[in-house]
Every structure is written in C-alpha cells, then in structure tokens.
C-alpha positions as CSV (number, residue, x, y, z in Angstrom):
1,M,251.4,113.8,-80.6
2,R,254.0,116.1,-79.3
3,V,254.0,116.9,-75.6
4,L,255.6,120.2,-74.7
5,S,256.5,120.8,-71.1
6,D,256.7,124.3,-69.4
7,D,260.5,124.0,-70.0
8,D,259.9,123.1,-73.8
9,V,257.5,126.2,-73.9
10,A,259.8,128.8,-72.2
11,E,262.7,127.6,-74.7
12,L,260.4,128.3,-77.5
13,L,258.6,131.5,-76.5
14,D,259.9,134.7,-77.8
15,L,258.0,137.8,-77.4
16,D,259.6,139.5,-80.4
17,E,257.9,136.9,-82.6
18,L,254.9,136.5,-80.3
19,L,253.6,140.0,-80.4
20,P,252.9,139.9,-84.3
21,A,251.3,136.5,-84.0
22,I,249.0,137.9,-81.5
23,E,248.2,141.0,-83.3
24,R,247.4,139.1,-86.5
25,A,244.9,137.1,-84.4
26,F,243.2,140.1,-83.2
27,R,242.7,141.4,-86.9
28,K,241.2,138.0,-87.8
29,Q,239.1,138.1,-84.7
30,G,237.7,141.7,-85.6
31,R,237.0,140.6,-89.3
32,G,234.8,137.6,-87.9
33,E,237.5,135.0,-89.5
34,V,237.7,132.9,-86.3
35,E,235.7,130.1,-84.4
36,R,235.3,131.3,-80.8
37,P,232.5,129.3,-78.9
38,D,231.2,130.7,-75.6
39,R,233.6,130.2,-72.7
40,P,231.9,128.6,-69.8
41,H,233.7,128.8,-66.5
42,F,232.3,127.0,-63.4
43,P,233.3,126.5,-59.8
44,V,235.5,123.8,-58.8
45,G,236.4,122.1,-55.5
46,T,233.2,122.5,-53.5
47,G,232.9,120.5,-50.9
48,I,236.8,119.2,-50.3
49,E,237.6,122.1,-47.9
50,G,234.2,123.1,-46.9
51,D,230.9,124.5,-48.8
52,E,232.6,127.2,-50.7
53,P,234.2,126.4,-54.1
54,L,238.2,126.5,-54.1
55,G,238.5,127.7,-57.7
56,T,237.2,128.6,-61.1
57,G,237.3,125.8,-64.2
58,L,237.3,127.5,-67.8
59,T,237.1,125.7,-71.2
60,M,238.2,128.0,-74.1
61,P,238.0,126.6,-77.7
62,A,239.2,128.5,-80.9
63,Y,240.1,128.4,-84.5
64,I,241.4,131.1,-86.9
65,H,240.3,130.7,-90.1
66,G,243.1,129.5,-92.7
67,D,245.5,128.0,-89.8
68,D,246.7,124.4,-89.9
69,H,245.7,123.6,-86.2
70,Y,242.9,124.7,-83.7
71,A,243.3,124.8,-79.9
72,T,241.4,124.0,-76.9
73,K,242.7,125.6,-73.5
74,L,241.6,123.8,-70.3
75,A,242.1,126.8,-67.5
76,S,241.9,127.1,-64.0
77,V,241.7,130.2,-61.5
78,H,242.5,129.3,-57.8
79,E,243.2,132.6,-55.7
80,G,244.4,130.3,-52.8
81,N,247.4,129.1,-54.6
82,A,249.6,132.0,-53.7
83,E,249.5,130.6,-50.3
84,R,250.5,127.3,-51.4
85,G,253.5,128.5,-53.5
86,L,251.6,127.7,-56.8
87,P,250.3,129.9,-60.0
88,T,246.8,131.4,-59.6
89,V,246.2,130.7,-63.3
90,Q,247.1,127.4,-64.6
91,A,246.3,125.8,-68.2
92,Q,247.0,123.2,-70.6
93,I,246.4,123.6,-74.3
94,A,245.5,120.6,-76.7
95,V,246.2,121.5,-80.3
96,T,244.3,119.5,-83.1
97,D,245.0,118.9,-86.8
98,A,242.3,121.3,-88.6
99,R,242.3,118.9,-91.7
100,T,241.7,115.4,-89.9
101,G,241.1,116.1,-86.3
102,E,244.1,114.2,-85.4
103,P,245.5,115.3,-82.0
104,T,248.8,117.4,-82.7
105,A,250.2,118.5,-79.4
106,L,249.6,119.1,-75.6
107,L,251.3,122.0,-74.2
108,A,251.9,123.4,-70.8
109,G,249.4,126.1,-71.1
110,T,250.5,128.3,-68.0
111,R,253.2,130.3,-69.7
112,I,251.4,130.7,-73.0
113,T,248.3,132.2,-71.3
114,N,250.7,134.6,-69.2
115,A,252.6,135.3,-72.3
116,R,249.6,136.2,-74.6
117,T,247.8,138.3,-71.9
118,G,250.9,140.3,-71.5
119,C,251.3,140.8,-75.5
120,I,247.8,142.3,-75.1
121,G,249.4,145.1,-72.8
122,G,252.7,145.2,-75.1
123,L,250.5,145.9,-78.2
124,A,248.1,148.4,-76.5
125,A,250.9,150.4,-75.2
126,D,252.6,150.4,-78.6
127,R,249.5,151.8,-80.4
128,L,247.9,153.8,-77.8
129,A,250.4,155.3,-75.4
130,V,251.3,159.1,-75.9
131,G,254.3,159.4,-78.4
132,D,256.6,156.8,-79.6
133,G,259.5,156.7,-77.0
134,P,260.1,154.6,-74.1
135,V,257.2,154.7,-71.5
136,T,257.2,154.8,-67.6
137,L,254.6,152.2,-66.2
138,G,252.9,151.6,-63.0
139,I,251.7,148.2,-62.4
140,V,249.2,147.4,-59.6
141,G,249.4,143.7,-58.8
142,A,252.8,142.1,-58.1
143,G,252.0,138.4,-59.3
144,T,253.3,136.4,-62.6
145,Q,251.2,138.6,-64.7
146,A,252.7,141.8,-63.7
147,R,256.2,140.6,-64.8
148,W,254.6,139.4,-68.2
149,Q,252.9,143.1,-68.6
150,A,256.3,144.5,-67.9
151,R,258.4,142.2,-70.0
152,A,255.7,142.6,-73.2
153,I,255.6,146.4,-72.8
154,A,259.3,146.8,-72.8
155,A,259.5,144.4,-75.8
156,A,256.7,146.3,-77.8
157,R,257.4,149.6,-76.8
158,S,260.4,149.7,-74.5
159,V,260.2,151.0,-70.8
160,D,261.8,153.7,-69.2
161,S,261.1,152.9,-65.6
162,V,258.5,150.8,-63.7
163,R,256.9,151.2,-60.5
164,V,255.0,148.6,-58.8
165,Y,252.3,148.2,-56.1
166,S,250.5,145.5,-53.9
167,P,249.2,145.4,-50.7
168,S,251.4,142.3,-50.0
169,D,255.5,142.1,-49.9
170,S,255.4,140.6,-53.1
171,R,255.9,143.9,-54.7
172,A,259.6,144.0,-54.0
173,A,260.2,140.6,-55.1
174,C,258.3,141.6,-58.4
175,A,260.6,144.5,-58.6
176,A,263.8,142.6,-58.0
177,D,262.8,140.1,-60.6
178,L,262.2,142.9,-63.4
179,R,265.7,144.4,-62.6
180,A,267.2,141.2,-62.8
181,E,266.0,141.1,-66.3
182,G,267.4,144.5,-67.1
183,I,264.0,146.5,-66.4
184,D,264.2,149.4,-64.2
185,A,261.6,148.9,-61.6
186,A,260.9,149.7,-58.0
187,A,258.3,148.8,-55.3
188,V,256.1,151.8,-54.1
189,D,254.1,152.0,-50.9
190,S,250.6,152.9,-52.6
191,A,248.7,152.3,-55.5
192,G,248.5,156.2,-56.0
193,A,252.4,156.5,-55.9
194,A,252.5,153.7,-58.8
195,V,249.6,155.3,-60.7
196,A,250.9,159.0,-60.6
197,D,252.6,160.3,-63.8
198,A,252.7,157.1,-65.5
199,D,252.2,156.9,-69.3
200,V,250.6,153.6,-68.6
201,V,249.1,151.8,-66.0
202,V,248.5,148.1,-65.8
203,T,246.0,146.5,-63.2
204,A,246.8,142.9,-63.0
205,T,245.0,141.5,-60.0
206,T,242.1,139.3,-58.7
207,A,240.3,142.1,-56.9
208,T,236.5,142.7,-56.0
209,E,237.2,146.2,-55.3
210,P,239.0,149.2,-57.1
211,V,242.9,149.1,-56.8
212,F,243.8,152.7,-57.4
213,P,242.2,156.1,-57.1
214,G,241.2,157.2,-60.7
215,D,241.7,161.0,-59.7
216,A,245.3,159.7,-59.5
217,L,245.7,159.4,-63.4
218,A,247.7,162.2,-65.1
219,P,246.1,163.3,-68.5
220,G,247.1,161.4,-71.1
221,T,247.5,158.1,-69.4
222,L,246.6,154.7,-71.0
223,V,245.0,152.1,-68.5
224,V,245.3,148.8,-69.4
225,A,243.2,146.3,-67.1
226,V,243.7,142.6,-67.4
227,G,242.4,141.0,-63.9
228,A,238.7,141.4,-63.8
229,Y,236.7,138.7,-65.8
230,T,233.6,138.3,-64.0
231,T,230.6,140.6,-62.5
232,E,232.4,140.0,-58.8
233,M,235.7,141.2,-60.0
234,R,236.6,144.7,-60.2
235,E,239.8,147.0,-60.5
236,L,238.6,150.2,-62.0
237,D,236.7,153.2,-60.1
238,A,233.8,154.9,-61.6
239,T,236.2,158.1,-61.6
240,A,238.8,156.1,-63.6
241,V,236.2,154.9,-66.1
242,S,234.3,158.2,-66.3
243,R,237.5,160.2,-67.2
244,A,238.2,157.8,-70.4
245,A,237.8,159.4,-73.6
246,R,237.1,156.1,-74.8
247,L,237.1,152.5,-73.9
248,F,238.7,149.6,-76.0
249,A,238.2,146.1,-75.2
250,D,239.5,142.5,-76.5
251,V,235.7,141.3,-76.4
252,P,233.6,144.1,-75.9
253,A,230.4,142.0,-74.8
254,E,232.4,140.1,-72.1
255,A,234.3,143.1,-70.8
256,A,231.1,145.1,-70.2
257,E,229.9,142.1,-68.1
258,T,232.9,142.3,-65.5
259,G,232.6,144.6,-62.2
260,D,234.5,147.3,-63.8
261,F,231.7,148.5,-66.1
262,P,228.5,148.1,-64.2
263,D,227.0,150.9,-66.1
264,H,228.0,150.0,-69.6
265,D,227.0,147.4,-72.4
266,G,229.1,146.2,-75.0
267,S,228.3,149.0,-77.4
268,A,230.2,151.3,-75.2
269,F,233.8,149.7,-76.2
270,T,235.8,149.8,-79.4
271,P,237.1,146.6,-80.2
272,L,240.9,146.4,-79.8
273,S,241.1,145.0,-83.2
274,A,240.2,148.2,-84.7
275,V,243.2,149.9,-83.2
276,F,245.5,147.2,-85.2
277,E,243.4,148.1,-88.5
278,G,244.0,151.8,-87.9
279,E,240.4,152.4,-87.8
280,A,240.4,153.9,-84.1
281,G,243.3,155.0,-81.9
282,R,244.4,157.9,-79.6
283,E,243.2,161.5,-80.9
284,S,245.0,164.0,-78.6
285,A,247.9,163.6,-76.1
286,T,245.8,164.6,-73.1
287,E,242.9,162.0,-73.3
288,I,242.9,159.2,-71.0
289,L,242.0,155.8,-72.6
290,V,241.2,152.4,-70.8
291,V,242.0,149.2,-72.4
292,A,239.8,146.2,-70.8
293,S,240.7,142.6,-71.3
294,V,239.1,139.7,-70.3
295,G,240.9,137.3,-72.3
296,S,240.3,135.4,-75.9
297,A,240.7,131.8,-76.7
298,V,241.6,133.2,-80.2
299,L,245.0,134.5,-78.7
300,D,245.7,130.9,-77.0
301,A,245.1,129.3,-80.4
302,A,247.4,131.7,-82.4
303,A,250.1,131.4,-79.7
304,A,250.2,127.7,-79.1
305,T,249.8,127.0,-83.0
306,A,252.8,129.1,-83.6
307,L,254.9,127.2,-80.9
308,V,253.5,123.6,-82.0
309,E,255.2,124.7,-85.6
310,R,258.3,126.1,-84.2
311,A,258.7,122.6,-82.0
312,Q,257.9,120.6,-84.9
313,T,260.5,122.6,-87.0
314,E,263.4,122.4,-84.2
315,N,262.2,119.0,-82.8
316,V,261.5,120.3,-79.2
317,G,259.2,118.1,-76.9
318,T,258.3,114.5,-76.7
319,E,256.6,112.5,-79.3
320,V,254.0,109.9,-77.5
321,G,251.2,107.8,-78.9
322,L,247.7,107.8,-77.7
C-alpha cells in the first residue's frame, strides 16, 4: 500500500488537472453513475473537557462507475482548532482496488478536501459568473478554504481582485497569503464591503448566523456558499436566498437540510451537474444565482484516485505492507 503524506499530496496536486476531474465527477454523479452511501456525522470528544462535544466526525465512502479504485474519507471538523493552530477540517482518505478489494493507498486528505471544495467554486465561477473575463471576488471567511476558493477560481476563470472579510484579524493574513501567490487581494473591514459590486461572492465559514447582508449583493452576482452542512449552520440570510433567480447545489437534498434554506426542500435546487451537462445555467446578466455546497464523497474519490494514479506513475510516496 502506498502512503501519501501531505507533502506528497502537495507535490502531486495541480488545480489545472484537478478541475476537469472534479467536473467529470459531477457529471457522473448527475447521471447516477456513482455509489454514494449516506454520510454519517456524529459528535466526538464529549466528556474529555466537559459535557459538550469537541468536534464532529464524518465517514464518506464513494465509487465512480468505471474507475479502478473507490475511496473512503474519514473527516473531522473541530471549530476550536483555530485556537490550537490546527486546521478546522482534517481528513484521511483510504483508496481501495475496485477489482480485488486490496488496499491501494492511504492519503493525507485535508489538502485534498480543501482543493476539491475550492474546485466547486472554481467550476461554478467559470460557468455561472457573468461574462467570460476575470472576476472580482468577495470572500467572507479567511481560513484555509477561503484561500483555496480564491486559488481555484483564479485557475478556472482568473481573478481581477479579491476582497476578504472576517471578524478576526485573520483577514489580513489571508489577503497577504493570496498576494504572495500573485492574486491581487485586500482585507476589508466589513462583510458588506467584501460583497458590494463583486461578480462572485464566496462564503467559507462555520457560522450559525448569516455572514453578510443579502441586500448588499449587486445584480448579476454569483454566490457560492460552501460553509454550512448542518441545520445549525447558516451563512446566507433570507434576503440573499429570496433574491436568487435560481438555486444550485452539489447535493440538493442535503443542501436543503442546512440552516441556509429553512423554507426550501431539495426540489428547489438545480443539481450543479446540470450546469456541466449544458442543461442549466445563467439566463441573464442581472440575475443573482446561489450555489450551495455541502460536499460530496464522489469528489473526494475523484481527486484521491487521480492523485494515486499520478503517484504510481511518478513513484511518489512510501510503500508499506499491512
């Protein structure tokens, strides 16, 4: 079995190569050509430092029909990790041979999770933002995922400028990191300032209350909300949702269960896969569109198997016996 550390994953990961792999995974998911069992999530850490859980554990298996491997991601979300200097979201991905069931690889999955989620924003911006030129990007949230969203949107569509807001001082560090990567980014002092006149707005937080005023959105804005994945989590207010001409989601039934859409069910959403099939999209330059992402294990499987195949070709990683 091949073990890929985070450094190995960083060496192999290329957004220009990952974006089409994620788009293919969306198409296969939309056609029903995947296996994606329910994703259980459960509280962990209860009783260690008190009665409240310290985080959430998730198990995410998936297989894309026709692929040589399937994948199972073990993920965790610990909001208190920011104070510990650790990532909020962490993961490991086990890749297994689909023909024989033999273990093929174990990958550090945190970077993969962040990159594939970034690709959702990148692909959405490429297909659903107004026009076909560089976009102005407003980001609410300044953590690791905010950086990956900016990188992927820059790779898929190109970015003219980025405005970053977070209630903490992390917004300045996020903007500085993006500038160091060649992306024109600046920290701003309010969510309204980040959102105003942006072509694309990304929310990448663990908030339980709306993070920007919906009436600040300009006509034609694309909103990509990637933070909320439970009924308790919420990034969008009722105004932002009601102003949207259409709602898109990577997994409509699960997106409807988040706190962002208390008055909607899965039928209110167009599957994002329909956009990549050419069956849905923007109909005017003035309509506001919302893309909601809760994450799909199918995307993890696509990203992980692509990286494993490249690692085998380039002999990256460490071979171990079990």
